[in-house]
C-alpha positions in Angstrom: 101.3 117.3 108.8 100.9 116.3 105.2 104.5 115.1 104.9 104.0 112.3 107.4 102.9 109.9 104.7 106.1 110.2 102.6 108.3 110.3 105.7 106.8 107.1 107.0 107.0 105.4 103.7 110.7 106.2 103.6 111.2 104.2 106.7 110.3 101.1 104.7 112.8 100.7 101.8 112.3 98.3 99.0 112.5 94.8 100.5 112.1 91.2 99.5 109.7 90.8 102.4 106.0 91.3 101.4 105.0 92.6 104.8 107.6 95.4 104.6 106.4 96.4 101.1 102.8 96.4 102.4 103.7 98.6 105.3 105.3 101.1 102.8 102.1 101.2 100.7 99.9 101.7 103.7 102.1 104.5 105.1 102.2 106.3 101.7 98.6 105.9 100.6 96.4 105.9 103.7 95.3 109.5 103.1 94.5 109.2 99.4 90.8 109.6 98.6 88.5 107.9 96.0 87.7 111.3 94.5 91.4 112.3 94.1 91.3 115.0 96.8 93.7 113.1 99.1 97.4 113.4 99.6 100.3 113.1 99.0 99.8 112.2 95.3 96.1 112.9 94.7 95.5 109.4 93.6 91.9 108.4 92.8 89.7 105.4 92.3 91.4 102.2 91.3 94.8 103.9 91.3 94.8 103.7 95.1 96.2 100.3 96.2 93.8 98.2 98.2 96.1 98.5 101.2 95.8 102.3 101.1 
């Protein structure tokens, strides 16, 4: 279950299109938490992109 973020982000390779890059960020960071207890990278606070 916790690998769905990285697998989804892999579907959106680096692109010149901003919307594709936004989709990749959303897919990768949508389970990160402000307190750092999220996944997949345990990002916290301002380290989480606004799209996440």
